PDB file with SEQRES, HELIX, SHEET and CRYST1 records, atoms N, CA, C and O in Angstrom:
SEQRES   1 A   68  MET SER VAL ILE THR LYS PRO LYS ILE LYS THR LYS SER          
SEQRES   2 A   68  TRP THR ALA VAL ILE THR TYR SER VAL LEU ASP MET GLY          
SEQRES   3 A   68  ARG GLU CYS ASP THR GLU GLU GLU TYR ILE GLU MET VAL          
SEQRES   4 A   68  LYS ASP HIS PHE LYS GLU GLU HIS ASN ILE GLU LEU ASN          
SEQRES   5 A   68  ASP ASN GLU ILE THR ASP ILE GLU PHE ASP GLU VAL GLU          
SEQRES   6 A   68  TYR ASP MET                                                  
HELIX    1 AA1 GLU A   32  HIS A   47  1                                  16    
HELIX    2 AA2 ASP A   53  GLU A   55  5                                   3    
CRYST1    1.000    1.000    1.000  90.00  90.00  90.00 P 1           1          
ATOM      1  N   MET A   1       0.840  -1.162  -0.003  1.00  0.00           N  
ATOM      2  CA  MET A   1      -0.001  -0.010   0.006  1.00  0.00           C  
ATOM      3  C   MET A   1       0.899   1.246  -0.003  1.00  0.00           C  
ATOM      4  O   MET A   1       1.812   1.362   0.814  1.00  0.00           O  
ATOM      5  N   SER A   2       0.642   2.153  -0.903  1.00  0.00           N  
ATOM      6  CA  SER A   2       1.462   3.345  -0.985  1.00  0.00           C  
ATOM      7  C   SER A   2       0.754   4.507  -0.270  1.00  0.00           C  
ATOM      8  O   SER A   2      -0.474   4.598  -0.249  1.00  0.00           O  
ATOM      9  N   VAL A   3       1.584   5.398   0.318  1.00  0.00           N  
ATOM     10  CA  VAL A   3       1.062   6.545   1.034  1.00  0.00           C  
ATOM     11  C   VAL A   3       1.151   7.773   0.117  1.00  0.00           C  
ATOM     12  O   VAL A   3       2.201   8.081  -0.447  1.00  0.00           O  
ATOM     13  N   ILE A   4       0.000   8.466  -0.010  1.00  0.00           N  
ATOM     14  CA  ILE A   4      -0.012   9.651  -0.841  1.00  0.00           C  
ATOM     15  C   ILE A   4       0.153  10.867   0.069  1.00  0.00           C  
ATOM     16  O   ILE A   4      -0.624  11.071   1.001  1.00  0.00           O  
ATOM     17  N   THR A   5       1.157  11.654  -0.212  1.00  0.00           N  
ATOM     18  CA  THR A   5       1.377  12.875   0.580  1.00  0.00           C  
ATOM     19  C   THR A   5       0.834  14.072  -0.187  1.00  0.00           C  
ATOM     20  O   THR A   5       0.974  14.187  -1.404  1.00  0.00           O  
ATOM     21  N   LYS A   6       0.214  14.948   0.573  1.00  0.00           N  
ATOM     22  CA  LYS A   6      -0.330  16.164  -0.025  1.00  0.00           C  
ATOM     23  C   LYS A   6       0.775  17.209  -0.101  1.00  0.00           C  
ATOM     24  O   LYS A   6       1.612  17.296   0.797  1.00  0.00           O  
ATOM     25  N   PRO A   7       0.782  18.002  -1.168  1.00  0.00           N  
ATOM     26  CA  PRO A   7       1.796  19.066  -1.254  1.00  0.00           C  
ATOM     27  C   PRO A   7       1.531  20.117  -0.177  1.00  0.00           C  
ATOM     28  O   PRO A   7       0.382  20.399   0.163  1.00  0.00           O  
ATOM     29  N   LYS A   8       2.594  20.681   0.344  1.00  0.00           N  
ATOM     30  CA  LYS A   8       2.474  21.736   1.346  1.00  0.00           C  
ATOM     31  C   LYS A   8       2.386  23.083   0.666  1.00  0.00           C  
ATOM     32  O   LYS A   8       3.030  23.327  -0.354  1.00  0.00           O  
ATOM     33  N   ILE A   9       1.586  23.949   1.243  1.00  0.00           N  
ATOM     34  CA  ILE A   9       1.439  25.307   0.724  1.00  0.00           C  
ATOM     35  C   ILE A   9       2.264  26.220   1.610  1.00  0.00           C  
ATOM     36  O   ILE A   9       2.136  26.188   2.834  1.00  0.00           O  
ATOM     37  N   LYS A  10       3.106  27.029   1.002  1.00  0.00           N  
ATOM     38  CA  LYS A  10       3.888  28.010   1.737  1.00  0.00           C  
ATOM     39  C   LYS A  10       3.306  29.409   1.518  1.00  0.00           C  
ATOM     40  O   LYS A  10       3.005  29.819   0.397  1.00  0.00           O  
ATOM     41  N   THR A  11       3.166  30.100   2.606  1.00  0.00           N  
ATOM     42  CA  THR A  11       2.727  31.479   2.513  1.00  0.00           C  
ATOM     43  C   THR A  11       3.723  32.362   3.230  1.00  0.00           C  
ATOM     44  O   THR A  11       4.482  31.888   4.075  1.00  0.00           O  
ATOM     45  N   LYS A  12       3.727  33.622   2.908  1.00  0.00           N  
ATOM     46  CA  LYS A  12       4.605  34.574   3.549  1.00  0.00           C  
ATOM     47  C   LYS A  12       3.741  35.569   4.280  1.00  0.00           C  
ATOM     48  O   LYS A  12       2.748  36.064   3.745  1.00  0.00           O  
ATOM     49  N   SER A  13       4.125  35.859   5.507  1.00  0.00           N  
ATOM     50  CA  SER A  13       3.413  36.824   6.338  1.00  0.00           C  
ATOM     51  C   SER A  13       4.340  37.998   6.596  1.00  0.00           C  
ATOM     52  O   SER A  13       5.496  37.816   6.976  1.00  0.00           O  
ATOM     53  N   TRP A  14       3.831  39.195   6.389  1.00  0.00           N  
ATOM     54  CA  TRP A  14       4.643  40.410   6.551  1.00  0.00           C  
ATOM     55  C   TRP A  14       4.095  41.272   7.664  1.00  0.00           C  
ATOM     56  O   TRP A  14       2.883  41.352   7.869  1.00  0.00           O  
ATOM     57  N   THR A  15       4.984  41.908   8.373  1.00  0.00           N  
ATOM     58  CA  THR A  15       4.633  42.844   9.439  1.00  0.00           C  
ATOM     59  C   THR A  15       5.434  44.118   9.231  1.00  0.00           C  
ATOM     60  O   THR A  15       6.593  44.073   8.818  1.00  0.00           O  
ATOM     61  N   ALA A  16       4.810  45.258   9.521  1.00  0.00           N  
ATOM     62  CA  ALA A  16       5.508  46.527   9.309  1.00  0.00           C  
ATOM     63  C   ALA A  16       5.057  47.552  10.346  1.00  0.00           C  
ATOM     64  O   ALA A  16       3.974  47.447  10.922  1.00  0.00           O  
ATOM     65  N   VAL A  17       5.896  48.520  10.562  1.00  0.00           N  
ATOM     66  CA  VAL A  17       5.528  49.682  11.362  1.00  0.00           C  
ATOM     67  C   VAL A  17       5.227  50.800  10.378  1.00  0.00           C  
ATOM     68  O   VAL A  17       6.050  51.118   9.520  1.00  0.00           O  
ATOM     69  N   ILE A  18       4.059  51.389  10.501  1.00  0.00           N  
ATOM     70  CA  ILE A  18       3.664  52.471   9.593  1.00  0.00           C  
ATOM     71  C   ILE A  18       3.629  53.749  10.416  1.00  0.00           C  
ATOM     72  O   ILE A  18       2.915  53.832  11.415  1.00  0.00           O  
ATOM     73  N   THR A  19       4.395  54.735   9.998  1.00  0.00           N  
ATOM     74  CA  THR A  19       4.446  56.004  10.693  1.00  0.00           C  
ATOM     75  C   THR A  19       3.595  57.006   9.956  1.00  0.00           C  
ATOM     76  O   THR A  19       3.737  57.204   8.749  1.00  0.00           O  
ATOM     77  N   TYR A  20       2.711  57.633  10.700  1.00  0.00           N  
ATOM     78  CA  TYR A  20       1.781  58.628  10.130  1.00  0.00           C  
ATOM     79  C   TYR A  20       2.064  59.926  10.889  1.00  0.00           C  
ATOM     80  O   TYR A  20       1.775  60.025  12.081  1.00  0.00           O  
ATOM     81  N   SER A  21       2.620  60.906  10.209  1.00  0.00           N  
ATOM     82  CA  SER A  21       3.012  62.138  10.886  1.00  0.00           C  
ATOM     83  C   SER A  21       2.072  63.287  10.501  1.00  0.00           C  
ATOM     84  O   SER A  21       1.724  63.467   9.335  1.00  0.00           O  
ATOM     85  N   VAL A  22       1.675  64.054  11.521  1.00  0.00           N  
ATOM     86  CA  VAL A  22       0.846  65.216  11.293  1.00  0.00           C  
ATOM     87  C   VAL A  22       1.335  66.304  12.240  1.00  0.00           C  
ATOM     88  O   VAL A  22       1.613  66.037  13.410  1.00  0.00           O  
ATOM     89  N   LEU A  23       1.438  67.499  11.746  1.00  0.00           N  
ATOM     90  CA  LEU A  23       1.772  68.664  12.566  1.00  0.00           C  
ATOM     91  C   LEU A  23       0.468  69.268  13.045  1.00  0.00           C  
ATOM     92  O   LEU A  23      -0.364  69.693  12.242  1.00  0.00           O  
ATOM     93  N   ASP A  24       0.293  69.305  14.349  1.00  0.00           N  
ATOM     94  CA  ASP A  24      -0.930  69.828  14.932  1.00  0.00           C  
ATOM     95  C   ASP A  24      -0.598  71.156  15.583  1.00  0.00           C  
ATOM     96  O   ASP A  24       0.274  71.223  16.450  1.00  0.00           O  
ATOM     97  N   MET A  25      -1.287  72.217  15.172  1.00  0.00           N  
ATOM     98  CA  MET A  25      -0.981  73.550  15.686  1.00  0.00           C  
ATOM     99  C   MET A  25      -2.230  74.269  16.151  1.00  0.00           C  
ATOM    100  O   MET A  25      -3.319  74.071  15.614  1.00  0.00           O  
ATOM    101  N   GLY A  26      -2.052  75.107  17.160  1.00  0.00           N  
ATOM    102  CA  GLY A  26      -3.063  76.062  17.513  1.00  0.00           C  
ATOM    103  C   GLY A  26      -4.167  75.607  18.431  1.00  0.00           C  
ATOM    104  O   GLY A  26      -5.151  76.327  18.599  1.00  0.00           O  
ATOM    105  N   ARG A  27      -4.046  74.445  19.031  1.00  0.00           N  
ATOM    106  CA  ARG A  27      -5.082  74.030  19.980  1.00  0.00           C  
ATOM    107  C   ARG A  27      -4.860  74.756  21.299  1.00  0.00           C  
ATOM    108  O   ARG A  27      -3.737  74.825  21.799  1.00  0.00           O  
ATOM    109  N   GLU A  28      -5.909  75.282  21.843  1.00  0.00           N  
ATOM    110  CA  GLU A  28      -5.817  76.016  23.107  1.00  0.00           C  
ATOM    111  C   GLU A  28      -6.257  75.116  24.240  1.00  0.00           C  
ATOM    112  O   GLU A  28      -7.406  74.676  24.272  1.00  0.00           O  
ATOM    113  N   CYS A  29      -5.354  74.833  25.175  1.00  0.00           N  
ATOM    114  CA  CYS A  29      -5.599  73.986  26.325  1.00  0.00           C  
ATOM    115  C   CYS A  29      -4.853  74.570  27.524  1.00  0.00           C  
ATOM    116  O   CYS A  29      -3.896  75.327  27.364  1.00  0.00           O  
ATOM    117  N   ASP A  30      -5.299  74.211  28.711  1.00  0.00           N  
ATOM    118  CA  ASP A  30      -4.629  74.691  29.907  1.00  0.00           C  
ATOM    119  C   ASP A  30      -3.416  73.860  30.306  1.00  0.00           C  
ATOM    120  O   ASP A  30      -2.465  74.386  30.884  1.00  0.00           O  
ATOM    121  N   THR A  31      -3.443  72.567  30.001  1.00  0.00           N  
ATOM    122  CA  THR A  31      -2.342  71.680  30.401  1.00  0.00           C  
ATOM    123  C   THR A  31      -1.938  70.774  29.249  1.00  0.00           C  
ATOM    124  O   THR A  31      -2.688  70.592  28.290  1.00  0.00           O  
ATOM    125  N   GLU A  32      -0.741  70.209  29.356  1.00  0.00           N  
ATOM    126  CA  GLU A  32      -0.253  69.270  28.350  1.00  0.00           C  
ATOM    127  C   GLU A  32      -1.147  68.027  28.324  1.00  0.00           C  
ATOM    128  O   GLU A  32      -1.441  67.490  27.256  1.00  0.00           O  
ATOM    129  N   GLU A  33      -1.569  67.584  29.482  1.00  0.00           N  
ATOM    130  CA  GLU A  33      -2.435  66.404  29.566  1.00  0.00           C  
ATOM    131  C   GLU A  33      -3.755  66.637  28.839  1.00  0.00           C  
ATOM    132  O   GLU A  33      -4.256  65.756  28.139  1.00  0.00           O  
ATOM    133  N   GLU A  34      -4.310  67.835  29.013  1.00  0.00           N  
ATOM    134  CA  GLU A  34      -5.551  68.199  28.314  1.00  0.00           C  
ATOM    135  C   GLU A  34      -5.319  68.232  26.804  1.00  0.00           C  
ATOM    136  O   GLU A  34      -6.168  67.770  26.041  1.00  0.00           O  
ATOM    137  N   TYR A  35      -4.190  68.769  26.366  1.00  0.00           N  
ATOM    138  CA  TYR A  35      -3.839  68.801  24.956  1.00  0.00           C  
ATOM    139  C   TYR A  35      -3.765  67.382  24.383  1.00  0.00           C  
ATOM    140  O   TYR A  35      -4.329  67.106  23.324  1.00  0.00           O  
ATOM    141  N   ILE A  36      -3.071  66.489  25.087  1.00  0.00           N  
ATOM    142  CA  ILE A  36      -2.913  65.095  24.611  1.00  0.00           C  
ATOM    143  C   ILE A  36      -4.282  64.442  24.474  1.00  0.00           C  
ATOM    144  O   ILE A  36      -4.548  63.788  23.465  1.00  0.00           O  
ATOM    145  N   GLU A  37      -5.155  64.602  25.462  1.00  0.00           N  
ATOM    146  CA  GLU A  37      -6.479  64.018  25.382  1.00  0.00           C  
ATOM    147  C   GLU A  37      -7.288  64.594  24.227  1.00  0.00           C  
ATOM    148  O   GLU A  37      -8.030  63.872  23.561  1.00  0.00           O  
ATOM    149  N   MET A  38      -7.143  65.889  23.992  1.00  0.00           N  
ATOM    150  CA  MET A  38      -7.855  66.554  22.889  1.00  0.00           C  
ATOM    151  C   MET A  38      -7.373  65.987  21.545  1.00  0.00           C  
ATOM    152  O   MET A  38      -8.190  65.723  20.663  1.00  0.00           O  
ATOM    153  N   VAL A  39      -6.082  65.801  21.385  1.00  0.00           N  
ATOM    154  CA  VAL A  39      -5.536  65.246  20.139  1.00  0.00           C  
ATOM    155  C   VAL A  39      -6.034  63.815  19.946  1.00  0.00           C  
ATOM    156  O   VAL A  39      -6.462  63.454  18.849  1.00  0.00           O  
ATOM    157  N   LYS A  40      -5.984  63.003  20.990  1.00  0.00           N  
ATOM    158  CA  LYS A  40      -6.437  61.612  20.920  1.00  0.00           C  
ATOM    159  C   LYS A  40      -7.928  61.550  20.527  1.00  0.00           C  
ATOM    160  O   LYS A  40      -8.312  60.759  19.666  1.00  0.00           O  
ATOM    161  N   ASP A  41      -8.754  62.381  21.161  1.00  0.00           N  
ATOM    162  CA  ASP A  41     -10.165  62.425  20.830  1.00  0.00           C  
ATOM    163  C   ASP A  41     -10.403  62.817  19.372  1.00  0.00           C  
ATOM    164  O   ASP A  41     -11.233  62.219  18.686  1.00  0.00           O  
ATOM    165  N   HIS A  42      -9.657  63.840  18.904  1.00  0.00           N  
ATOM    166  CA  HIS A  42      -9.803  64.294  17.526  1.00  0.00           C  
ATOM    167  C   HIS A  42      -9.438  63.169  16.531  1.00  0.00           C  
ATOM    168  O   HIS A  42     -10.160  62.938  15.561  1.00  0.00           O  
ATOM    169  N   PHE A  43      -8.334  62.489  16.777  1.00  0.00           N  
ATOM    170  CA  PHE A  43      -7.919  61.419  15.858  1.00  0.00           C  
ATOM    171  C   PHE A  43      -8.911  60.279  15.855  1.00  0.00           C  
ATOM    172  O   PHE A  43      -9.158  59.679  14.809  1.00  0.00           O  
ATOM    173  N   LYS A  44      -9.480  59.970  16.995  1.00  0.00           N  
ATOM    174  CA  LYS A  44     -10.464  58.901  17.057  1.00  0.00           C  
ATOM    175  C   LYS A  44     -11.713  59.295  16.281  1.00  0.00           C  
ATOM    176  O   LYS A  44     -12.259  58.476  15.542  1.00  0.00           O  
ATOM    177  N   GLU A  45     -12.175  60.532  16.432  1.00  0.00           N  
ATOM    178  CA  GLU A  45     -13.372  61.003  15.755  1.00  0.00           C  
ATOM    179  C   GLU A  45     -13.171  61.158  14.247  1.00  0.00           C  
ATOM    180  O   GLU A  45     -13.995  60.712  13.447  1.00  0.00           O  
ATOM    181  N   GLU A  46     -12.059  61.799  13.876  1.00  0.00           N  
ATOM    182  CA  GLU A  46     -11.840  62.160  12.462  1.00  0.00           C  
ATOM    183  C   GLU A  46     -11.229  61.034  11.610  1.00  0.00           C  
ATOM    184  O   GLU A  46     -11.530  60.924  10.421  1.00  0.00           O  
ATOM    185  N   HIS A  47     -10.374  60.203  12.217  1.00  0.00           N  
ATOM    186  CA  HIS A  47      -9.639  59.203  11.430  1.00  0.00           C  
ATOM    187  C   HIS A  47      -9.872  57.774  11.905  1.00  0.00           C  
ATOM    188  O   HIS A  47      -9.332  56.838  11.316  1.00  0.00           O  
ATOM    189  N   ASN A  48     -10.667  57.587  12.960  1.00  0.00           N  
ATOM    190  CA  ASN A  48     -10.883  56.279  13.573  1.00  0.00           C  
ATOM    191  C   ASN A  48      -9.550  55.630  13.963  1.00  0.00           C  
ATOM    192  O   ASN A  48      -9.364  54.423  13.809  1.00  0.00           O  
ATOM    193  N   ILE A  49      -8.632  56.454  14.468  1.00  0.00           N  
ATOM    194  CA  ILE A  49      -7.339  55.966  14.918  1.00  0.00           C  
ATOM    195  C   ILE A  49      -7.219  56.239  16.403  1.00  0.00           C  
ATOM    196  O   ILE A  49      -7.404  57.369  16.855  1.00  0.00           O  
ATOM    197  N   GLU A  50      -6.909  55.203  17.155  1.00  0.00           N  
ATOM    198  CA  GLU A  50      -6.694  55.370  18.593  1.00  0.00           C  
ATOM    199  C   GLU A  50      -5.203  55.552  18.855  1.00  0.00           C  
ATOM    200  O   GLU A  50      -4.401  54.659  18.580  1.00  0.00           O  
ATOM    201  N   LEU A  51      -4.847  56.697  19.380  1.00  0.00           N  
ATOM    202  CA  LEU A  51      -3.468  56.997  19.674  1.00  0.00           C  
ATOM    203  C   LEU A  51      -3.157  56.681  21.131  1.00  0.00           C  
ATOM    204  O   LEU A  51      -4.020  56.778  22.003  1.00  0.00           O  
ATOM    205  N   ASN A  52      -1.898  56.299  21.375  1.00  0.00           N  
ATOM    206  CA  ASN A  52      -1.362  56.174  22.730  1.00  0.00           C  
ATOM    207  C   ASN A  52      -0.645  57.458  23.078  1.00  0.00           C  
ATOM    208  O   ASN A  52      -0.183  58.168  22.184  1.00  0.00           O  
ATOM    209  N   ASP A  53      -0.543  57.766  24.340  1.00  0.00           N  
ATOM    210  CA  ASP A  53       0.130  58.984  24.776  1.00  0.00           C  
ATOM    211  C   ASP A  53       1.547  59.079  24.201  1.00  0.00           C  
ATOM    212  O   ASP A  53       1.976  60.166  23.813  1.00  0.00           O  
ATOM    213  N   ASN A  54       2.288  57.948  24.137  1.00  0.00           N  
ATOM    214  CA  ASN A  54       3.654  57.992  23.668  1.00  0.00           C  
ATOM    215  C   ASN A  54       3.794  58.206  22.153  1.00  0.00           C  
ATOM    216  O   ASN A  54       4.903  58.377  21.648  1.00  0.00           O  
ATOM    217  N   GLU A  55       2.679  58.197  21.446  1.00  0.00           N  
ATOM    218  CA  GLU A  55       2.697  58.463  20.019  1.00  0.00           C  
ATOM    219  C   GLU A  55       2.547  59.955  19.698  1.00  0.00           C  
ATOM    220  O   GLU A  55       2.654  60.365  18.542  1.00  0.00           O  
ATOM    221  N   ILE A  56       2.301  60.750  20.727  1.00  0.00           N  
ATOM    222  CA  ILE A  56       2.182  62.198  20.543  1.00  0.00           C  
ATOM    223  C   ILE A  56       3.482  62.792  21.113  1.00  0.00           C  
ATOM    224  O   ILE A  56       3.668  62.826  22.329  1.00  0.00           O  
ATOM    225  N   THR A  57       4.357  63.248  20.248  1.00  0.00           N  
ATOM    226  CA  THR A  57       5.699  63.658  20.660  1.00  0.00           C  
ATOM    227  C   THR A  57       6.012  65.085  20.240  1.00  0.00           C  
ATOM    228  O   THR A  57       5.263  65.707  19.487  1.00  0.00           O  
ATOM    229  N   ASP A  58       7.118  65.584  20.734  1.00  0.00           N  
ATOM    230  CA  ASP A  58       7.638  66.911  20.370  1.00  0.00           C  
ATOM    231  C   ASP A  58       6.611  68.012  20.659  1.00  0.00           C  
ATOM    232  O   ASP A  58       6.426  68.929  19.858  1.00  0.00           O  
ATOM    233  N   ILE A  59       5.961  67.908  21.789  1.00  0.00           N  
ATOM    234  CA  ILE A  59       4.938  68.878  22.172  1.00  0.00           C  
ATOM    235  C   ILE A  59       5.622  70.175  22.604  1.00  0.00           C  
ATOM    236  O   ILE A  59       6.521  70.166  23.444  1.00  0.00           O  
ATOM    237  N   GLU A  60       5.192  71.262  22.030  1.00  0.00           N  
ATOM    238  CA  GLU A  60       5.733  72.582  22.376  1.00  0.00           C  
ATOM    239  C   GLU A  60       4.614  73.457  22.919  1.00  0.00           C  
ATOM    240  O   GLU A  60       3.455  73.350  22.517  1.00  0.00           O  
ATOM    241  N   PHE A  61       4.996  74.317  23.836  1.00  0.00           N  
ATOM    242  CA  PHE A  61       4.029  75.179  24.513  1.00  0.00           C  
ATOM    243  C   PHE A  61       4.412  76.642  24.259  1.00  0.00           C  
ATOM    244  O   PHE A  61       5.586  77.001  24.336  1.00  0.00           O  
ATOM    245  N   ASP A  62       3.437  77.464  23.963  1.00  0.00           N  
ATOM    246  CA  ASP A  62       3.652  78.885  23.766  1.00  0.00           C  
ATOM    247  C   ASP A  62       2.507  79.651  24.385  1.00  0.00           C  
ATOM    248  O   ASP A  62       1.346  79.372  24.088  1.00  0.00           O  
ATOM    249  N   GLU A  63       2.806  80.604  25.232  1.00  0.00           N  
ATOM    250  CA  GLU A  63       1.766  81.394  25.851  1.00  0.00           C  
ATOM    251  C   GLU A  63       1.722  82.745  25.174  1.00  0.00           C  
ATOM    252  O   GLU A  63       2.744  83.420  25.051  1.00  0.00           O  
ATOM    253  N   VAL A  64       0.549  83.137  24.738  1.00  0.00           N  
ATOM    254  CA  VAL A  64       0.364  84.393  23.997  1.00  0.00           C  
ATOM    255  C   VAL A  64      -0.567  85.292  24.803  1.00  0.00           C  
ATOM    256  O   VAL A  64      -1.608  84.847  25.287  1.00  0.00           O  
ATOM    257  N   GLU A  65      -0.190  86.540  24.941  1.00  0.00           N  
ATOM    258  CA  GLU A  65      -1.054  87.515  25.609  1.00  0.00           C  
ATOM    259  C   GLU A  65      -1.701  88.413  24.557  1.00  0.00           C  
ATOM    260  O   GLU A  65      -1.071  88.836  23.589  1.00  0.00           O  
ATOM    261  N   TYR A  66      -2.971  88.681  24.787  1.00  0.00           N  
ATOM    262  CA  TYR A  66      -3.703  89.553  23.890  1.00  0.00           C  
ATOM    263  C   TYR A  66      -4.186  90.785  24.651  1.00  0.00           C  
ATOM    264  O   TYR A  66      -4.552  90.688  25.823  1.00  0.00           O  
ATOM    265  N   ASP A  67      -4.189  91.932  23.996  1.00  0.00           N  
ATOM    266  CA  ASP A  67      -4.772  93.124  24.555  1.00  0.00           C  
ATOM    267  C   ASP A  67      -6.285  93.023  24.448  1.00  0.00           C  
ATOM    268  O   ASP A  67      -6.822  92.555  23.444  1.00  0.00           O  
ATOM    269  N   MET A  68      -6.963  93.472  25.500  1.00  0.00           N  
ATOM    270  CA  MET A  68      -8.428  93.435  25.486  1.00  0.00           C  
ATOM    271  C   MET A  68      -8.997  94.784  25.228  1.00  0.00           C  
ATOM    272  O   MET A  68     -10.217  94.941  25.181  1.00  0.00           O  
TER     273      MET A  68                                                      
END                                                                             
């Protein structure tokens, strides 16, 4: 009696890191934490992307005074 072996199928699986960069300017917040939450909420609503805090980098702060 002979044994019939089935051919094996080989597939390739790929993994990648995709970097999506956006410059976000002009949001008015009282704290850095508030800014980060605002950015995360915006990306979830507008792009259906959930960001982690560590994905929001190079945060700069500028305080501007206006005459009333």
